[in-house]
SERO-209843 format. One record per atom (N, C-alpha, C): residue in three letters; x, y, z. Coordinates in steps of 0.001 Angstrom, whole numbers, plus 524288, in hexadecimal, padded with zeros to 5 digits. Layout:
ALAXYZ/...
end
This chain:
METFA187D77616987C/METFA061D7C6D69ABF/METF9A83D7D6269A88/THRF9857D7F1669EE2/THRF92C2D803C69F2A/THRF9203D861D69FC5/ILEF8E6ED883669CAF/ILEF8D4BD8DD169CB6/ILEF878FD8E8969E0C/GLUF8684D91CB6A1DC/GLUF8121D93286A33F/GLUF7F45D976B69F85/LEUF7AB1D969A69D40/LEUF7864D9A65699A0/LEUF732CD9C1C69BFC/PROF733CDA05569EFF/PROF6E88DA1E76A1E0/PROF6A0ADA3EC69E83/ASPF6B38DA579699A0/ASPF671EDA79A69646/ASPF68BADA7056908A/LEUF652CDA89368D1B/LEUF6633DA81D68787/LEUF6AE5DAB62685CD/GLUF6B92DAFE368838/GLUF7001DB343686CB/GLUF752ADB09668800/ALAF7578DADBE68C4E/ALAF7A48DAAE768DA5/ALAF7B58DA69C689A0/THRF7739DA407687DC/THRF77CFD9FFB683DA/THRF79A6DA27767EC3/THRF7786DA6E967D6A/THRF7921DA9BC678B9/THRF7EE3DAB4567915/ARGF8088DAD4867D95/ARGF8609DAED967E3F/ARGF89ADDAA2767DA3/LEUF8832DA5B467FEF/LEUF8B66DA0FF67F72/LEUF8BEAD9F62679B8/GLYF878CD9F44676EE/GLYF87A5D9DB66716E/GLYF8AD9DA16566E1B/ARGF8A41DA66D66EF3/ARGF8D46DAA3E66BE9/ARGF931BDA9BB66D07/ARGF946EDA90A671F2/ARGF99EEDA86767372/ARGF9C30DA384670D8/LEUF993ED9F4067122/LEUF9AF1D9A5C66EBC/LEUF9B8FD9B08668D4/GLYF97B4D9D7466651/GLYF97F5D9E50660A8/GLYF9CB1DA17965F0F/GLYF9E29DA53C6623C/GLYFA2B8DA86C6610F/GLYFA7D7DA56E66168/LEUFA7C9DA10B6643E/LEUFAC89D9DF56650B/LEUFACE5D991A6619A/LEUFA8A0D97A365F1C/LEUFA8A9D92D865BF7/LEUFAC39D936265738/PHEFAE1AD8F0965563/PHEFB211D8ED86514D/PHEFB03ED8B5164CD9/PROFB2B3D8BB464840/PROFB127D885B643DB/PROFB187D829264550/GLYFAD74D7FBA6441F/GLYFAD50D7A2964548/GLYFAB55D78DC64AB7/ALAFA9BDD7CCA64DB8/ALAFA7D4D7BD965309/ALAFA2B1D78CF652E5/VALFA224D75336569C/VALF9D51D722D6572E/VALF9B74D72D865CC9/VALF967ED748365D4B/VALF9422D75476626B/VALF8F37D71F6662AE/GLYF8F12D6E6D66672/GLYF8A7DD6B2A66758/GLYF8733D6D8066BB0/LEUF822DD6E2C66AA9/LEUF7E96D706D66E7D/LEUF7ADED6C376706E/ILEF7A69D6BE76758F/ILEF7745D67D967807/ILEF7398D6A6A67BE8/GLYF6ED5D686E67C36/GLYF6B0FD6A6768008/GLYF6594D691367E4D/PROF61EDD693A681E9/PROF5C89D67DD6809B/PROF59EFD6C0567D30/LEUF5564D6AB767B1B/LEUF524BD6E9067836/LEUF5187D736267B9D/GLYF523CD77EE67948/GLYF5170D7CC967C23/GLYF5609D7E7D67F79/ALAF5A73D7BC067F11/ALAF5F02D7D266823C/ALAF61CCD81FE68027/GLYF60E7D835367B30/GLYF6351D87F7678F3/GLYF67BED86DD6752D/LYSF67D8D822A672F9/LYSF6C00D80D266F4A/LYSF6BF1D847166A8A/THRF676BD852966825/THRF6713D888D66388/THRF680ED8E3A66508/PHEF6649D8FD56699A/PHEF6746D952566B7B/PHEF6D2CD960D66BEA/LEUF6FF7D922B66E07/LEUF759DD929B66E83/LEUF7834D92AF66924/VALF765CD8F7866584/VALF7877D8F736602B/VALF77DAD94DE65DB8/ARGF7360D975165E89/ARGF7276D9C8E65C64/ARGF768ADA06265E86/ALAF77A8DA00766397/ALAF7B89DA383665F7/ALAF8106DA24E663FB/VALF824AD9D5A6633A/VALF875FD9BE3660FC/VALF87D6D9E3565B80/ALAF83A0D9DDE65875/ALAF8399DA01265329/ALAF8497DA5F56535D/GLUF8266DA89C65746/GLUF8366DAE36657E4/GLUF892CDAF2665901/GLYF8B75DABD365C51/GLYF9105DAC4365D7F/GLYF9476DAB37658C9/LEUF926BDA82B65527/LEUF9539DA70F6504B/LEUF9435DAB3764C1E/GLYF90FEDAF1B64D6A/GLYF9027DB379649E2/GLYF8BEADB2B6645CD/ILEF8816DAF5F646DE/ILEF83C3DAEB06432C/ILEF80FADB3EA64272/ALAF7F44DB4F663DB7/ALAF7CBCDB9F763C89/ALAF779BDBAA163F81/ASPF746CDB68C63FD0/ASPF6F5CDB6F064275/ASPF6E23DB1BF64519/SERF6EB4DB19F64A3E/SERF6DFDDACBE64D20/SERF6845DAB0A64D6B/ARGF64A5DAE7564BDF/ARGF5F1CDACEA64C04/ARGF5E05DA8776483B/GLYF6168DA7C364463/GLYF60BFDA3896409F/GLYF627FD9E3C642AC/VALF64FCD9E2B64739/VALF66D5D993F64981/VALF6233D969764C2A/SERF60F5D91EC64A48/SERF5C94D8F0664C92/SERF5E1DD895464D24/SERF5B0DD868965015/SERF5C27D8104650E3/SERF5B83D7E1464BC5/PROF5F7CD7B1164A3D/PROF5F12D78226455B/PROF5CA0D72BB6461C/THRF590CD723C649D6/THRF56BED6D2864B19/THRF5495D6A6264652/PHEF51ECD6D29642EF/PHEF4F64D6A9663E80/PHEF52D5D6A40639AC/VALF56B6D6DBE63936/VALF5A31D6D90634B4/VALF5F72D6B1663618/LEUF6068D6A4063B11/LEUF650BD67AE63D44/LEUF69FBD6AF763D41/ILEF6A97D6E726396C/ILEF6F30D71DD63963/ILEF6DCDD7722636EF/GLNF6FD3D7B3B63968/GLNF6F65D808763753/GLNF74EDD828A63693/GLUF75B5D85A16328B/GLUF7ACBD880B6319C/GLUF7A24D8DF2631C0/TYRF7DD8D908263467/TYRF7DA5D962C634E7/TYRF82F9D98766339B/ALAF82F7D9CFE6311B/ALAF87CDD9FC162FD9/ALAF8938DA35F63460/ALAF8E27DA32C635FB/ALAF9029DA68D63A1D/ALAF9618DA6D963973/ARGF98E3DA89E63D69/ARGF9EA1DA8CB63D37/ARGFA0CCDA38A63B80/LEUF9E8DD9F6163D79/LEUF9F83D9A0863BBA/LEUF9A2ED97CD63A4C/PROF99DBD946C6365C/PROF94CDD920A63530/PROF92CBD8F13639FC/ILEF8DB3D8F6963AD9/ILEF8B45D8CB563F48/ILEF87E5D885363D28/TYRF88C2D83A163F3D/TYRF85A1D7F0A63DE0/TYRF82D6D7D51642D4/HISF7DB4D7DE9642C6/HISF7A77D7CFE64763/HISF7746D780664684/PHEF78A0D73F66496C/PHEF760FD6EDF648EC/PHEF723BD6E0564D60/ASPF6E37D6AF364C62/ASPF6A8BD695965075/ASPF698CD637F64FD6/ALAF6B34D607E653A6/ALAF6AC2D5AC365368/ALAF65DDD58B46561E/TYRF6267D5C2A657C4/TYRF5DDFD5A8765ADE/TYRF5A90D565F6582F/ARGF597ED570F65338/ARGF55F6D537F6506E/ARGF58ACD4EB764E1E/LEUF5DCBD4E8064E7C/LEUF609FD4A1764C3A/LEUF5FDED452C64F8B/ARGF5F8CD40C864CED/ARGF5EB1D3BD464FA6/ARGF63CCD3904650E6/SERF6819D3AAD64E6F/SERF6D07D37F164F59/SERF71A5D3B6864DF7/ASPF7631D39CC64FE4/ASPF7B0AD3C7564E7E/ASPF7BFAD3C1F6489C/ALAF7A6CD37B164653/ALAF7B3ED36D8640B3/ALAF7867D3AFF63D7D/GLUF73ADD3C7263F13/GLUF70C8D408A63C43/GLUF73CAD45B063C67/PHEF7629D46D1640D8/PHEF7940D4B9564161/PHEF7DF3D4B5863DB1/PHEF80A2D46E963D9C/PHEF8520D462063A32/PHEF839FD46EC6347E/GLUF7F05D4500632FE/GLUF7D34D455562D95/GLUF7C2BD4AF262BD3/LEUF7BD9D4E9462F77/LEUF7B47D541B62E0A/LEUF8062D565562BD2/GLYF848CD534862C23/GLYF89A3D552662A51/GLYF8C6BD587662E59/VALF8B52D57726334E/VALF8D6FD5AC563774/VALF9362D5AD7637A7/GLNF95ECD56A163626/GLNF9BA1D567C63670/GLNF9E14D5AC063314/GLUF9BB6D5BCF62E89/GLUF9DBDD5FFD62B36/GLUF9D3DD654962DE9/TYRF98E9D661863099/TYRF9838D6AFD63386/TYRF9C49D6B5F637DE/PHEF9D0AD671063ACB/PHEFA0B3D671363F24/PHEFA64BD681E63D62/GLUFA795D6696638AF/GLUFACE0D674B636AA/GLUFAD85D6C72633BD/GLYFA952D6F7B63356/GLYFA977D746363072/GLYFAB6CD78F2633A9/GLUFAAADD7D8E6318F/GLUFAC9CD825C633F3/GLUFA87AD853C63723/GLYFA3DCD82F563789/GLYF9FB0D858963A6D/GLYF9F7DD83CD64013/VALF9B5ED8590642B6/VALF9A40D841D6481B/VALF9560D80B16480F/CYSF95B5D7C2764A7A/CYSF914AD788864ABE/CYSF8EE8D78B26502C/LEUF89E8D79F86506A/LEUF86FED7A236554F/LEUF82D6D75E2654FE/VALF8322D72046586E/VALF7FCFD6D666581F/VALF7C39D6D2065CD9/GLUF772CD6E2465BF6/GLUF7353D6D7B6601F/GLUF7200D67B3660B1/TRPF70F1D66116657B/TRPF6FCAD6098666C1/TRPF748BD5D2F66590/ALAF7930D5F41666A9/ALAF7E12D5C8966586/ALAF7E77D57456684A/ASPF7BD8D56B566CAA/ASPF7C09D51C166F83/ASPF7990D4D4B66C6E/LYSF762ED4E87668B0/LYSF73ABD4A7766580/LYSF7740D486066138/VALF7B58D4B5165FF2/VALF7EC5D49D365B8F/VALF8489D4A0565D13/GLYF8590D495A66209/GLYF8AD7D49F76641B/GLYF8F03D46D266158/SERF8DBDD421F65F92/SERF91BDD3EE065D0F/SERF935FD4105657B9/GLNF9044D448C6557F/GLNF9192D46D465066/GLNF9463D4C14650DA/LEUF94C9D4E1E65596/LEUF976DD532265661/LEUF9D49D524B656C1/PROFA056D563E65548/PROFA600D55C1655D3/PROFA77CD54E165B90/ARGFABACD521965C5F/ARGFAD71D5116661B5/ARGFAEB3D563B66471/GLUFB13DD59C5661A1/GLUFB275D5EE8663DD/GLUFAE04D62A56629D/ARGFABBAD64BA666CC/ARGFA748D684C6662E/ARGFA60AD6AE666B64/LEUFA27DD6E9966B29/LEUFA063D710E66FD7/LEUF9AD7D6F2667085/SERF9982D6D9467545/SERF941BD6C1067675/SERF91F8D6FDF67A76/ILEF8D2ED71A067987/ILEF8A8BD752167D34/ILEF855ED729F67EAF/SERF84CFD7195683B0/SERF7FFED6F4C685BA/SERF7CF0D739D68874/LEUF781BD747A686BE/LEUF74CAD787D68918/LEUF70BFD75EA68C96/GLUF706DD77DE69151/GLUF6C97D75DE69513/GLUF68D7D7A4169683/VALF63D4D791369672/VALF5FD6D7CE5697EC/VALF5FB4D7D3F69DDB/VALF6085D820A69FD9/VALF6082D82E56A57E/VALF5BB6D86196A71C/GLYF59C0D893E6A388/GLYF5538D8C846A47F/GLYF52F2D8E3C69F48/GLUF4F2DD91BF69F6A/GLUF4C8ED935D69A93/GLUF5069D952C6966B/THRF5407D9899697D6/THRF5804D9A596941B/THRF5D80D993969626/ARGF5DDAD96D569A9C/ARGF62E0D958E69D14/ARGF64D4D904169B22/ARGF69DDD90236999C/ARGF6C40D8B5A697AD/ARGF7188D8A8E69A44/GLNF7345D85B069A00/GLNF788DD845F69BA6/GLNF7B2DD81C8696EF/ALAF7F93D83E56954D/ALAF8270D81C8690CC/ALAF875FD7F24692B8/THRF8807D7A3969144/THRF8CCCD77606928E/THRF8FCAD767C68D84/METF9487D788E68D55/METF97C7D7828688B1/METF9BF1D73FD68996/SERF9C5FD7051685DE/SERFA049D6C2D6861F/SERFA381D6C5568124/ALAFA897D6CA4681CA/ALAFAC1DD6CEB67D4E/ALAFAED2D67B667C85/SERFAF12D660E6779C/SERFB216D617667619/SERFB623D634967221/GLYFBB06D6361673B8/GLYFBF2ED653667046/GLYFC172D6A5767230/GLUFC66ED6B0667130/GLUFC94BD6F8D6732A/GLUFC707D74C367155/ARGFC5A7D750066C55/ARGFC394D79F066A41/ARGFBE77D7B6E66CF4/TYRFBB3AD778D66E25/TYRFB63DD7893670BF/TYRFB6FCD79C06768C/GLUFBAECD7756678FD/GLUFBC23D789267E71/GLUFBDC3D7E4467EE1/GLNFC0F5D800867B26/GLNFC29AD857E67B0C/GLNFBDD8D890E67A3A/LEUFBA4CD876D676D3/LEUFB593D8A72675C8/LEUFB25ED8B2E67ACB/VALFB1A0D86F967DB9/VALFAEAED87476829E/VALFB152D8AF46866E/CYSFB684D8ABF686C2/CYSFB967D8E4F68A2D/CYSFB887D940068887/GLUFB88CD94FA6836D/GLUFB7ACD9A4D68184/GLUFB21BD9C1E6829B/VALFAE4AD98A768221/VALFA8E2D9A106835D/VALFA883D9B6968928/ALAFAB07D984768C75/ALAFAAD2D99136921A/ALAFAD83D9E2F693C1/ALAFB180D9FC3690D3/ALAFB48ADA46A69234/ALAFB19ADA9866913E/HISFAD97DA96168E06/HISFAAC4DAE3E68CB7/HISFA69BDAF6D690A9/
end
């Protein structure tokens, strides 16, 4: 499913809607070039999950993972600086994926072999200064249902 996001507010609405629908153990892979809005979308998802202050959500490029308290724990990964899938695995990601939180993985295309087979992937494409196109791909029944619910709102 492809969603046109004409401005930042549309991206915020998508993220909040998605955050409100995510479930324990959910894994979302975010793909797109630098400046596509992956971290911006993560911030909006965190708002949808009920984070107290989304201003604290930042790109974990240098620390590789950030953890935030919300309705469900949020685990925000950034694979940009990793040189291999093995480095991602060594972070202990499998324990996070099997936990009760929500895992949001920026640069998911760099570590795809380490992600669970069932997951949601969101590809962000830059269309204009603040205009984006989001393509959502679901792997697994629960994620297919999630995409349908996002589309219905």
